C-alpha positions as CSV (number, residue, x, y, z in Angstrom):
1,M,-0.1,-0.1,-0.1
2,N,1.1,3.6,-0.8
3,I,0.7,6.3,1.7
4,S,1.4,9.9,1.4
5,I,1.9,12.3,4.3
6,L,1.3,15.9,3.6
7,T,2.4,18.8,5.5
8,V,4.0,22.1,5.4
9,G,5.1,24.9,7.9
10,S,7.7,24.4,10.9
11,R,9.7,21.6,12.2
12,G,6.9,21.2,14.8
13,D,4.7,20.7,11.8
14,V,6.9,18.2,10.2
15,Q,8.8,16.1,12.8
16,P,6.1,14.4,14.6
17,F,4.6,13.3,11.2
18,L,8.0,12.3,10.1
19,A,8.0,9.7,13.2
20,L,4.5,8.5,12.0
21,A,6.0,7.9,8.5
22,I,9.0,5.8,9.9
23,G,6.5,3.9,11.7
24,L,4.6,3.1,8.8
25,K,7.6,2.0,6.7
26,E,8.4,-0.2,9.2
27,A,4.9,-1.8,9.2
28,G,5.6,-2.5,5.5
29,Y,4.0,0.5,3.8
30,N,5.4,2.5,1.0
31,V,5.5,6.0,1.9
32,K,5.9,9.2,0.7
33,F,6.4,12.3,2.6
34,G,5.3,16.0,0.9
35,A,6.8,18.8,2.9
36,N,8.8,22.4,2.3
37,I,11.9,21.8,0.5
38,E,13.9,22.8,3.7
39,F,12.9,19.6,5.4
40,K,14.6,17.3,2.3
41,D,17.6,16.1,3.8
42,F,15.9,15.9,7.5
43,I,13.2,13.3,5.9
44,E,15.4,11.8,3.2
45,K,18.4,10.6,5.7
46,R,15.8,8.8,7.4
47,G,15.1,6.9,4.6
48,I,11.6,8.4,3.7
49,E,11.0,9.5,0.3
50,F,10.3,13.2,-0.1
51,D,8.3,15.3,-2.7
52,A,8.8,19.0,-2.3
53,I,5.9,21.1,-1.7
54,R,6.3,24.9,-2.2
55,D,5.7,27.8,0.0
56,N,6.1,27.7,3.8
57,P,3.2,29.4,5.4
58,M,5.4,30.8,8.1
59,D,6.7,33.1,5.2
60,A,3.5,34.8,5.8
61,L,5.0,36.1,9.2
62,K,7.8,37.8,7.7
63,E,7.9,41.3,8.1
64,E,7.3,42.4,4.4
65,N,4.5,40.1,4.4
66,R,2.7,41.4,7.5
67,K,3.1,45.1,6.3
68,A,1.3,44.1,2.8
69,S,-2.2,45.4,1.8
70,S,-4.9,43.1,2.5
71,K,-5.5,42.5,-1.4
72,E,-1.5,41.4,-1.3
73,K,-2.1,39.3,1.7
74,R,-5.3,37.3,-0.1
75,Q,-3.0,36.9,-3.4
76,L,-0.4,35.5,-1.5
77,Y,-2.5,33.1,0.7
78,Y,-4.3,32.0,-2.7
79,K,-0.8,31.6,-4.1
80,F,0.2,29.4,-1.3
81,M,-2.9,27.2,-1.4
82,T,-2.8,26.8,-5.0
83,N,1.1,25.8,-4.8
84,W,0.2,23.3,-2.0
85,T,-2.4,21.6,-4.1
86,L,-0.6,21.2,-7.4
87,D,2.4,20.0,-5.6
88,G,0.4,17.7,-3.2
89,L,-1.6,16.0,-6.1
90,K,2.1,15.3,-7.4
91,A,3.1,13.7,-4.3
92,A,-0.2,11.8,-3.8
93,K,-0.1,10.6,-7.4
94,N,0.1,6.7,-7.0
95,A,-1.2,6.9,-3.2
96,D,-3.8,4.8,-1.9
97,L,-4.1,6.9,1.3
98,I,-3.4,10.7,2.1
99,I,-2.7,11.5,5.6
100,F,-2.8,15.4,6.0
101,T,-2.3,18.1,8.7
102,P,-4.4,20.9,9.8
103,V,-1.8,23.4,8.2
104,Y,-1.8,21.5,4.9
105,H,-5.6,21.8,5.0
106,V,-6.0,21.3,1.3
107,G,-5.1,17.8,1.8
108,Y,-8.8,17.0,2.1
109,H,-9.2,18.4,-1.6
110,V,-6.3,16.6,-3.1
111,A,-7.7,13.3,-1.6
112,E,-11.1,14.0,-3.1
113,K,-9.6,15.1,-6.5
114,L,-7.6,11.6,-6.5
115,N,-10.8,9.6,-5.3
116,I,-9.0,8.0,-2.6
117,P,-9.4,8.1,1.5
118,C,-7.9,10.3,3.6
119,I,-7.1,10.5,7.4
120,K,-6.2,14.1,8.8
121,C,-3.7,14.0,12.0
122,S,-3.3,16.6,14.3
123,Y,-1.2,17.3,17.3
124,S,-3.8,19.8,18.9
125,P,-7.8,18.8,19.6
126,Y,-10.1,20.6,17.8
127,T,-13.0,18.2,17.4
128,P,-16.2,19.7,19.2
129,T,-16.4,18.4,23.0
130,K,-18.3,19.7,26.3
131,E,-15.2,18.9,28.0
132,F,-12.8,22.0,27.1
133,P,-13.4,24.9,24.7
134,N,-11.8,25.3,21.2
135,P,-7.9,25.4,21.8
136,F,-7.8,28.5,19.6
137,L,-10.4,30.5,21.4
138,G,-9.0,30.8,25.0
139,S,-11.9,30.7,27.7
140,F,-15.5,29.7,27.4
141,P,-18.2,29.3,30.2
142,K,-18.4,25.5,30.4
143,P,-22.0,25.4,29.0
144,L,-20.7,27.2,26.1
145,H,-17.5,24.7,25.3
146,K,-19.4,23.0,22.6
147,L,-20.4,26.2,20.8
148,S,-17.1,27.6,20.8
149,Y,-16.0,24.8,18.2
150,T,-19.1,26.1,16.0
151,V,-18.1,29.7,16.6
152,Y,-14.5,29.0,15.5
153,S,-15.1,26.7,12.5
154,T,-17.6,29.3,11.1
155,I,-15.2,32.2,11.6
156,E,-12.6,29.8,9.9
157,W,-14.8,29.1,7.0
158,M,-15.9,32.3,6.4
159,T,-12.1,33.4,6.1
160,I,-11.2,30.8,3.8
161,K,-14.4,29.8,1.9
162,N,-13.9,32.0,-1.2
163,F,-10.1,30.8,-1.4
164,T,-11.2,27.1,-0.9
165,N,-13.9,27.0,-3.5
166,R,-12.2,29.0,-5.9
167,L,-9.6,26.6,-5.6
168,R,-11.8,23.5,-5.8
169,K,-13.3,25.0,-9.3
170,E,-10.2,26.6,-10.8
171,V,-7.5,24.1,-9.8
172,L,-9.4,20.6,-9.2
173,G,-12.6,21.1,-10.9
174,L,-14.6,20.1,-8.1
175,K,-18.0,21.4,-6.7
176,P,-17.9,24.1,-3.9
177,I,-18.3,22.9,-0.5
178,P,-21.4,24.8,0.9
179,F,-21.8,26.4,4.7
180,P,-21.0,25.3,7.4
181,G,-18.2,24.6,6.0
182,M,-15.2,22.0,6.3
183,L,-15.8,20.7,9.8
184,S,-19.1,19.7,9.3
185,R,-18.1,18.0,6.0
186,L,-15.4,16.1,7.7
187,N,-17.8,15.2,10.4
188,K,-20.5,14.2,7.9
189,Q,-18.3,11.8,6.1
190,K,-16.7,10.6,9.3
191,I,-13.1,11.5,7.8
192,P,-11.1,9.8,10.5
193,I,-8.8,12.0,12.7
194,I,-6.1,10.7,14.8
195,Y,-4.7,12.9,17.5
196,G,-1.0,12.7,18.2
197,F,-0.9,13.4,21.9
198,S,-1.0,11.4,25.1
199,D,-4.3,10.8,26.8
200,R,-2.9,11.2,30.0
201,V,-2.2,14.9,29.1
202,V,-5.5,15.2,27.3
203,P,-8.2,12.5,28.0
204,R,-10.0,11.7,25.3
205,P,-13.5,13.2,25.7
206,N,-16.4,11.1,26.0
207,D,-18.5,12.5,23.6
208,W,-16.1,12.4,20.7
209,P,-17.5,9.9,17.8
210,E,-15.7,6.6,17.3
211,W,-13.7,8.0,14.2
212,I,-11.8,10.4,16.4
213,H,-8.7,8.7,18.2
214,V,-5.9,9.6,20.6
215,A,-2.9,7.6,19.8
216,G,-0.3,9.0,21.8
217,Y,2.5,11.4,21.0
218,W,4.9,11.0,17.8
219,F,8.6,10.9,18.6
220,L,11.6,10.9,16.6
221,N,13.9,8.8,19.0
222,D,16.9,8.7,17.1
223,L,17.4,12.4,17.9
224,E,18.5,11.2,21.3
225,Q,21.6,10.2,20.0
226,Y,22.8,13.7,19.0
227,S,26.5,14.6,19.9
228,P,27.1,18.3,21.1
229,Y,29.5,20.4,20.0
230,S,32.1,21.5,22.3
231,E,30.9,24.9,23.4
232,L,27.6,23.4,24.2
233,D,29.1,20.6,26.0
234,E,31.6,22.5,28.1
235,F,28.7,24.8,29.3
236,L,26.4,21.9,30.2
237,N,29.3,20.4,32.6
238,S,30.7,23.5,33.8
239,G,27.7,24.0,36.6
240,E,24.1,23.4,37.8
241,E,21.5,22.3,35.2
242,P,20.2,25.3,33.3
243,I,17.0,26.7,32.4
244,Y,16.2,26.1,28.8
245,F,14.5,28.9,26.9
246,D,13.0,28.3,23.3
247,I,10.5,30.4,21.3
248,G,10.7,27.8,18.4
249,S,10.4,29.4,14.8
250,L,8.7,32.4,15.8
251,G,11.8,34.2,16.9
252,F,11.7,36.5,14.3
253,Y,8.1,37.4,14.6
254,S,8.4,38.0,18.4
255,R,11.8,39.5,18.7
256,D,10.8,41.8,21.3
257,I,9.4,39.5,23.3
258,V,12.5,36.8,23.1
259,K,14.5,39.9,24.0
260,Q,12.5,40.9,27.0
261,I,12.5,37.4,28.4
262,I,16.3,36.7,27.9
263,Q,17.3,39.9,29.3
264,A,15.2,39.1,32.5
265,L,16.6,35.7,32.7
266,A,20.2,36.9,32.5
267,K,19.5,38.8,36.1
268,T,18.6,35.7,37.7
269,K,21.2,33.5,39.6
270,Y,20.5,30.8,36.9
271,R,22.5,29.5,33.9
272,V,20.3,29.6,30.7
273,I,20.6,27.7,27.4
274,A,18.4,29.8,24.9
275,N,17.3,29.2,21.3
276,P,16.0,32.7,20.0
277,G,14.6,31.3,16.7
278,K,15.5,33.7,14.1
279,S,15.5,36.3,16.4
280,D,18.4,39.1,16.4
281,V,18.9,39.2,20.1
282,I,22.3,37.2,20.2
283,D,24.3,40.3,19.6
284,Q,22.4,42.3,21.8
285,I,22.6,40.3,24.8
286,K,26.0,39.3,26.6
287,S,26.4,37.1,29.7
288,D,28.4,34.4,30.9
289,K,25.3,32.7,32.5
290,I,23.6,32.4,28.9
291,L,24.7,30.1,25.9
292,F,22.9,30.5,22.6
293,V,22.0,27.4,20.5
294,D,20.1,27.4,17.3
295,G,17.5,24.7,16.1
296,S,20.3,22.2,15.1
297,V,20.4,21.2,18.9
298,P,17.4,18.5,19.1
299,H,14.8,18.9,21.8
300,A,15.1,15.0,22.3
301,W,18.5,15.4,23.4
302,I,18.7,18.9,25.2
303,L,15.6,18.7,27.2
304,F,17.2,15.9,29.1
305,K,20.3,18.1,29.9
306,V,18.3,20.9,31.6
307,K,16.6,21.2,34.9
308,A,13.3,23.6,33.6
309,V,12.0,25.2,30.5
310,I,10.3,28.1,29.4
311,S,8.7,28.1,25.8
312,H,6.1,29.6,23.5
313,G,3.7,26.6,24.1
314,G,3.8,25.1,20.5
315,P,2.4,21.5,21.0
316,S,5.3,19.9,19.4
317,T,7.5,21.6,22.2
318,V,4.9,20.9,24.8
319,A,5.2,17.1,24.0
320,S,8.8,16.9,24.0
321,V,9.2,18.9,27.4
322,L,6.5,16.5,29.0
323,K,8.4,13.6,27.7
324,A,11.7,14.7,29.3
325,G,9.8,15.1,32.5
326,K,10.7,18.7,33.2
327,P,8.5,21.7,34.8
328,L,7.5,24.0,32.0
329,S,6.2,27.7,32.0
330,I,4.6,28.8,28.6
331,V,4.5,32.2,27.4
332,P,1.6,31.8,24.6
333,I,2.4,33.7,21.5
334,Y,-0.8,32.7,19.5
335,G,-3.4,30.0,18.3
336,D,-3.5,27.0,20.7
337,H,-0.5,28.0,22.8
338,K,-2.7,29.3,25.6
339,F,-4.7,26.0,25.5
340,W,-1.3,24.1,26.2
341,G,-0.2,26.6,28.7
342,K,-3.6,26.1,30.9
343,R,-3.0,22.3,30.3
344,V,0.2,22.2,31.6
345,F,-0.8,24.3,34.7
346,E,-3.6,22.3,35.4
347,L,-2.0,18.9,35.4
348,G,0.4,20.5,38.4
349,V,3.8,20.1,35.8
350,G,4.3,23.7,35.1
351,T,3.5,27.4,36.0
352,R,0.6,29.4,35.3
353,P,1.1,30.8,31.6
354,I,2.3,34.0,31.2
355,P,0.2,36.3,28.9
356,I,2.1,38.4,26.6
357,P,0.4,41.8,28.0
358,K,1.4,40.9,31.8
359,L,5.2,40.3,30.7
360,N,7.5,42.1,32.8
361,E,10.8,41.5,34.3
362,K,9.6,40.7,37.7
363,L,7.1,38.0,36.5
364,I,9.9,36.4,34.3
365,I,12.6,35.9,37.3
366,D,9.8,34.9,39.8
367,T,8.7,32.3,37.3
368,A,12.3,31.0,36.6
369,E,12.6,30.9,40.6
370,E,9.4,28.7,40.6
371,L,10.4,26.5,38.1
372,M,14.0,25.9,39.6
373,T,12.8,25.6,43.3
374,N,9.2,24.2,43.3
375,K,10.2,20.3,44.3
376,S,6.3,19.3,43.2
377,L,6.7,20.7,39.6
378,G,9.7,18.9,39.2
379,E,8.3,15.7,40.9
380,K,5.2,15.6,39.0
381,A,6.8,16.5,35.7
382,E,9.1,13.7,36.0
383,A,6.2,11.2,36.9
384,L,4.5,12.4,33.9
385,G,7.4,11.8,31.6
386,E,8.3,8.6,32.8
387,K,4.6,7.3,31.7
388,I,4.7,9.3,28.6
389,R,8.0,7.6,27.8
390,K,6.5,4.0,27.8
391,E,3.9,4.9,25.6
392,N,4.0,4.0,21.8
393,G,1.7,6.6,19.9
394,V,3.4,5.8,16.6
395,R,2.6,2.0,17.1
396,N,-1.1,2.8,17.9
397,A,-1.4,5.4,15.1
398,V,-0.3,2.6,12.7
399,K,-3.0,0.4,14.1
400,I,-5.6,2.9,13.7
401,I,-4.7,3.3,10.1
402,E,-4.4,-0.4,9.3
403,D,-7.7,-1.0,10.7
404,Y,-9.5,2.2,8.5
405,M,-8.0,0.8,5.4
406,S,-9.0,-2.6,6.2
407,K,-12.5,-1.1,6.0
408,T,-12.5,1.1,2.9
409,Q,-11.1,-2.0,0.7
């Protein structure tokens, strides 16, 4: 059987699904992975066939694009969607199944055009439930939790409806999707959704239908074999375990936030390893207590070498921190980051999330102190990490996929 996995975006949008691809290949499937060209070597060196998909959506956050006019932004987005679709058609040409991610939302339309089944996979929950509100909307009163999903999906559909139906008509020759949009279409057709997070972190809601699955996290275990360069190795071995600060791929988008946090951490008594992403703060902050690293140092390795973590709350980063069993503080930047910050706090493995409007030097210093000295946080984080390390989310997902395909043939 031939399976195509299609995604675009940051490393966090690629790495978990590469782990899934490896699991599928080990189970005997032919797997092709479509992603942005910068991940070609990352994917191919693990023995997975690669196909390039043009246009990384992270480019939309670049300063020149954020300053563009509304018309220019619409044109850019439609160009992205068109190229994602055309390249996806090529990558999935001989596929028997398409697995696609929320960022690569055109995957459903590609599968419909090719007349093959599809499965949607995600690292964050967005299936309606009474248990918690839509992760992208923040707080809602409990009686309105399920309504929050309708609100979000309606807003999302009204935003992309014209792009989507224009794409379906002009590029794919398909009929338009009527209101209420994609979420309703996926539910009506019972398109399987596999969530790549642990039910120890987000228990599967009882009101989810049977085609919605929680498999567990998907980790690339080979990254744990990383060999550090001399400066990093010397820093780690020259004192107490440091705090790790990581803003993911959003450094260039949040450079003022990055600078503020690192400057405050420099005033604590703790050592710090900081990955500022593509921010330019490295030349602006000098301290013997801070070592700057880049994205080439894998979370799967570095997180086992530190004592605590401060991060933006991207779901892939949160997964890696929880696996390592480290207490975590989240500074939500956008999207589902607030959801994960709240969840980490509720589990007792991290501090309260730090809202950007309330971000200040004292709060950062106090947060660092709590992370490094609160024994309960450390013990609960390690206990959860031990449980997560015993799970096998990839194997569970492969079994779900096999069961689904046995029913479609």
